[in-house]
C-alpha positions as CSV (number, residue, x, y, z in Angstrom):
1,M,26.3,1.8,38.6
2,S,25.3,-0.8,41.2
3,D,21.8,-2.2,41.6
4,T,21.4,-0.6,45.0
5,E,22.4,2.8,43.6
6,S,20.0,2.6,40.6
7,K,17.2,2.1,43.0
8,Y,18.0,5.1,45.1
9,K,16.0,7.8,43.4
10,T,17.2,11.5,43.9
11,W,15.6,14.7,42.8
12,V,17.3,18.0,42.8
13,I,14.7,20.8,42.9
14,I,16.0,24.0,41.2
15,D,14.6,27.4,40.4
16,D,15.8,30.6,38.7
17,R,18.4,31.5,41.3
18,V,21.7,30.6,39.6
19,S,23.6,30.3,42.9
20,N,21.0,28.1,44.5
21,R,20.9,25.9,41.5
22,N,24.7,25.6,41.2
23,Q,25.1,24.6,44.8
24,A,22.3,22.0,44.7
25,I,23.8,20.3,41.6
26,A,27.3,20.5,43.2
27,V,26.2,18.5,46.2
28,A,24.3,16.0,43.9
29,E,27.2,15.5,41.8
30,K,29.5,14.7,44.8
31,I,27.2,12.1,46.5
32,M,25.1,10.5,43.8
33,N,25.9,9.3,40.3
34,N,22.4,9.4,39.2
35,Y,19.9,12.3,39.9
36,E,17.1,14.1,38.1
37,L,16.7,17.9,37.9
38,K,13.2,19.2,38.8
39,Q,12.9,22.8,37.4
40,I,10.3,25.0,38.9
41,K,8.9,28.5,38.3
42,Y,7.1,30.6,41.0
43,N,4.0,32.5,40.8
44,F,2.6,35.4,42.7
45,W,2.2,33.4,46.0
46,S,5.9,32.8,46.5
47,W,6.0,35.8,48.9
48,L,4.0,33.9,51.5
49,P,5.9,32.5,54.5
50,N,7.3,29.0,54.3
51,S,5.1,27.9,57.3
52,L,2.2,28.2,54.9
53,L,3.8,27.0,51.7
54,A,5.1,23.9,53.3
55,L,1.6,22.8,54.0
56,K,0.3,23.7,50.6
57,P,2.9,25.0,48.0
58,I,0.5,27.2,46.0
59,H,3.6,29.2,44.8
60,I,4.1,26.6,42.0
61,D,1.9,25.0,39.4
62,K,-0.5,22.5,41.0
63,K,-0.4,20.3,37.8
64,L,3.4,20.0,38.2
65,L,3.0,18.8,41.8
66,Q,0.4,16.2,40.7
67,A,2.7,15.0,37.9
68,W,5.6,14.5,40.3
69,E,3.5,12.5,42.8
70,S,2.0,10.3,40.0
71,E,5.5,9.3,38.8
72,G,6.5,8.3,42.4
73,L,8.4,10.3,44.9
74,P,12.1,9.9,45.2
75,D,14.2,8.6,48.1
76,L,16.2,11.8,48.4
77,I,15.5,15.5,47.6
78,I,18.3,18.1,47.4
79,S,16.8,21.6,47.7
80,S,18.5,25.1,48.0
81,G,17.0,28.3,49.2
82,R,13.9,29.1,51.1
83,R,11.2,28.5,48.5
84,T,12.5,25.1,47.3
85,A,12.6,24.1,51.0
86,A,8.9,24.5,51.3
87,I,8.3,22.1,48.3
88,A,10.8,19.5,49.7
89,S,9.1,19.6,53.1
90,Y,5.6,19.2,51.6
91,L,6.8,16.2,49.5
92,K,8.3,14.6,52.6
93,I,5.0,14.8,54.3
94,K,3.3,13.3,51.2
95,S,5.8,10.4,51.4
96,N,4.8,9.7,55.0
97,N,8.3,11.0,56.0
98,N,10.0,8.2,54.0
99,L,12.1,10.4,51.8
100,K,15.2,12.3,53.0
101,I,16.0,16.0,52.4
102,I,19.4,17.7,52.1
103,Q,18.6,21.4,52.3
104,I,21.1,24.1,51.4
105,M,20.7,27.4,53.3
106,H,18.3,28.1,56.1
107,P,14.9,26.7,55.1
108,N,12.8,29.2,57.3
109,L,11.1,26.0,58.7
110,P,11.8,23.9,61.8
111,T,15.2,22.3,61.3
112,K,13.9,18.9,62.4
113,Q,11.9,18.6,59.2
114,F,15.2,18.2,57.2
115,D,17.7,15.3,57.4
116,I,20.6,17.6,56.7
117,I,20.9,21.4,56.4
118,I,24.0,22.9,54.9
119,S,24.3,26.4,56.2
120,P,26.9,29.0,55.2
121,N,28.5,30.7,58.2
122,H,27.5,34.0,56.8
123,D,23.7,33.1,57.4
124,K,24.6,33.1,61.1
125,I,22.3,30.2,62.1
126,K,22.6,30.0,65.9
127,I,21.0,26.5,66.1
128,T,23.6,23.7,66.6
129,D,21.5,20.6,65.9
130,S,23.4,17.5,64.7
131,N,21.8,17.7,61.3
132,I,23.3,21.1,60.5
133,I,26.6,21.3,58.6
134,K,28.1,24.8,58.6
135,V,30.3,25.8,55.7
136,T,32.4,28.8,54.5
137,G,30.9,30.5,51.4
138,A,28.9,29.0,48.6
139,L,29.4,25.3,47.7
140,S,30.9,24.6,44.3
141,S,32.4,21.7,42.3
142,I,34.1,23.2,39.4
143,T,37.4,21.3,39.1
144,S,36.6,19.7,35.7
145,Q,35.1,23.0,34.4
146,I,38.2,24.9,35.3
147,Q,40.5,22.2,33.6
148,D,38.3,22.4,30.4
149,G,38.1,26.1,30.6
150,G,41.8,26.5,30.8
151,K,42.4,24.5,27.6
152,E,39.8,26.5,25.8
153,L,41.3,29.8,26.9
154,R,44.7,28.9,25.7
155,Q,43.3,27.9,22.4
156,N,41.4,31.1,22.0
157,Y,44.2,33.3,23.3
158,P,47.4,31.6,22.4
159,D,49.5,34.7,22.9
160,L,48.3,35.4,26.4
161,K,51.1,34.3,28.6
162,K,50.4,36.1,31.9
163,F,47.4,38.1,33.0
164,V,45.2,39.3,36.0
165,A,41.7,38.0,35.9
166,V,39.3,40.8,37.0
167,I,35.8,39.4,37.6
168,I,33.3,42.2,37.9
169,G,29.8,41.5,39.2
170,G,27.2,44.3,39.5
171,N,24.1,45.4,41.3
172,T,22.4,43.2,43.9
173,K,19.2,43.7,46.0
174,K,21.2,45.4,48.7
175,N,24.2,46.8,46.9
176,T,24.7,49.2,43.9
177,F,27.7,49.0,41.8
178,T,28.1,52.8,41.2
179,D,30.0,54.8,38.7
180,Q,32.2,56.0,41.5
181,N,33.1,52.4,42.3
182,A,34.0,51.8,38.7
183,T,36.3,54.9,38.6
184,E,38.0,53.8,41.8
185,L,38.5,50.3,40.6
186,A,40.0,51.4,37.3
187,R,42.3,53.8,39.2
188,I,43.5,50.9,41.5
189,L,44.1,48.7,38.5
190,S,46.0,51.4,36.6
191,N,48.2,52.1,39.7
192,I,49.0,48.4,40.0
193,F,49.9,48.1,36.3
194,E,52.6,50.7,36.8
195,N,54.4,48.3,39.2
196,L,53.3,44.9,37.7
197,P,52.9,45.4,33.9
198,I,51.0,42.3,32.9
199,P,47.6,42.3,31.0
200,F,44.2,42.5,32.5
201,F,41.5,40.1,31.4
202,I,38.2,41.5,32.5
203,S,34.9,39.7,32.6
204,F,31.7,41.6,33.2
205,S,28.4,40.1,34.6
206,R,25.0,40.3,33.2
207,R,24.4,42.4,36.3
208,T,27.1,45.0,35.6
209,P,25.5,48.4,34.7
210,N,26.3,49.7,31.3
211,S,27.8,52.9,32.8
212,V,30.2,50.9,34.9
213,K,31.3,48.9,31.8
214,Q,32.0,52.1,29.9
215,I,33.9,53.7,32.8
216,I,36.2,50.6,33.0
217,K,36.7,50.5,29.3
218,N,37.5,54.2,29.0
219,N,39.9,54.3,32.0
220,L,41.9,51.2,31.0
221,S,41.9,51.7,27.2
222,S,45.6,52.6,27.3
223,L,46.6,49.4,29.0
224,P,46.8,45.9,27.5
225,T,43.3,44.7,28.3
226,I,40.9,41.9,27.1
227,I,37.3,42.5,27.9
228,Y,34.5,40.0,27.9
229,D,30.9,41.3,28.0
230,P,28.2,38.6,27.9
231,M,25.6,41.2,26.8
232,E,27.4,41.9,23.5
233,P,25.5,40.5,20.5
234,N,28.5,38.5,19.3
235,A,30.0,37.6,22.6
236,K,32.3,34.6,22.6
237,T,32.0,31.6,24.9
238,N,32.2,32.8,28.5
239,P,35.9,32.5,29.5
240,Y,35.1,32.6,33.2
241,F,36.4,29.0,34.1
242,G,39.4,29.5,31.8
243,M,40.3,32.8,33.7
244,L,40.2,31.0,37.0
245,S,42.4,28.3,35.6
246,E,45.1,30.3,33.9
247,A,45.3,33.7,35.8
248,N,48.4,34.6,37.8
249,Y,46.2,36.8,40.0
250,I,42.4,37.1,40.5
251,V,40.4,40.1,41.4
252,C,36.8,39.7,42.3
253,T,34.2,42.2,43.3
254,A,32.5,41.4,46.6
255,D,28.9,41.4,45.4
256,S,28.9,37.7,44.6
257,I,29.6,35.2,47.4
258,S,29.5,32.3,44.8
259,M,32.1,34.1,42.5
260,C,34.5,34.8,45.4
261,S,34.0,31.2,46.7
262,E,35.0,29.7,43.3
263,A,38.0,32.0,43.0
264,A,39.0,30.9,46.6
265,S,39.1,27.3,45.4
266,T,41.8,27.9,42.9
267,S,44.8,28.6,45.3
268,K,45.6,31.7,43.1
269,P,46.3,35.0,44.9
270,L,42.9,36.6,45.4
271,Y,42.1,40.2,45.9
272,I,38.5,41.3,46.7
273,Y,37.2,44.7,45.9
274,C,34.7,45.7,48.5
275,P,34.0,49.4,48.7
276,D,32.3,51.1,51.6
277,N,28.8,51.2,50.0
278,F,28.9,47.4,49.8
279,K,27.1,47.0,53.0
280,S,25.4,43.6,52.9
281,P,26.1,41.9,56.3
282,K,26.4,38.5,54.7
283,H,28.9,39.7,52.1
284,L,31.0,41.5,54.7
285,F,30.9,38.5,57.0
286,F,32.1,36.1,54.3
287,R,34.8,38.6,53.2
288,E,36.1,38.6,56.7
289,E,36.1,34.8,56.7
290,L,38.4,34.7,53.7
291,L,40.7,37.3,55.2
292,K,41.0,35.4,58.5
293,L,41.7,32.2,56.6
294,R,44.4,34.2,54.7
295,I,42.8,33.2,51.5
296,A,42.1,36.6,50.2
297,K,43.3,40.2,50.5
298,I,41.5,43.4,50.3
299,L,41.8,45.5,47.1
300,D,41.6,49.2,47.8
301,I,43.4,52.3,46.8
302,S,46.4,51.4,49.0
303,V,47.2,48.4,47.0
304,V,49.9,49.2,44.3
305,Y,51.2,45.6,43.7
306,F,49.9,42.0,43.8
307,E,51.7,39.7,46.1
308,K,52.4,36.1,45.3
309,Y,51.2,34.0,48.3
310,K,50.0,30.5,49.0
311,Y,46.9,29.3,50.9
312,I,44.9,26.1,51.4
313,P,42.1,26.4,48.7
314,L,38.5,26.5,49.8
315,E,37.1,23.0,49.2
316,E,34.0,22.9,51.4
317,I,32.2,20.6,48.9
318,E,34.6,17.8,49.8
319,R,34.1,18.2,53.6
320,V,30.4,18.3,53.1
321,R,30.4,15.2,50.9
322,G,32.1,13.1,53.7
323,K,29.7,14.3,56.4
324,V,26.6,13.8,54.2
325,V,27.6,10.3,53.2
326,Q,28.2,9.4,56.8
327,K,24.9,10.9,58.0
328,L,22.7,9.5,55.2
329,F,24.2,6.3,54.1
330,G,26.4,5.2,57.0
331,T,29.0,2.7,55.9
332,N,27.2,1.4,52.9
333,P,29.1,3.0,49.9
334,N,26.9,1.2,47.3
335,L,24.1,3.8,47.9
336,Y,26.2,6.7,46.6
337,N,29.1,5.7,44.5
């Protein structure tokens, strides 16, 4: 680590939103060798608009803010999501506008308060300011995790030569993964197996309803199937990254943009299950992006076979890195690597 870099202090503000956390850390890992995570929890006041919280962030513990200020504010803050944006903006004001902010997703504040805003296309920000970088899907940097996961999967399942990774999410604020969806998905997979008889490796989410799990298990019980359920008392290590690494084909449910984005970074044939009741405009927009880029195909009852096809994997984090480095550090690489 260079002397210049060691003096460039970076904070990554994270909350309980896993997707927000992962995206912020992915950006930090790509542009800075040294950063500090700042974990926050929200209270009742987090529902207030950001225009108020940016002036006085009463949605987090006052003592925490005081502790941060007493230790000395950083040179750079990376924040992700609306509520962390308010804290980052507040701290920038406290620094007399000396610190810089990389904000992921729309901050619900004037964009000029942020040095860089990384906005997914599905958020449909119409502003075209020079500090806004638009991306497809959710940012991720999982190359090393996929490599390590692949080795672990082969150790744990040495007899598994070929398989279809079926990654099932669950309910969201706007979508319900219904029993009817589960029945349909199981039927689609059964039909495909008749024409492509290779095992299914199914991974449930913590959001997957119990009834959905049971329907999937019951309807696929006669087929060669491995099932991972994180809610089981004696659940093994999550095989998610290993599945992405070693699968011949990947099936994802459309309820998680992060999950689909990570699958789209593998170059493996990707099929997205998005039934009619999944009506979130953001998820539908993102799905259409992947279809137009010929990264993914739709999985519905008409699909009876998985095709082998190639595409340029989704690597938005690399593109973002180049733009961020140029905007924040110019031509001085000692600041970030």
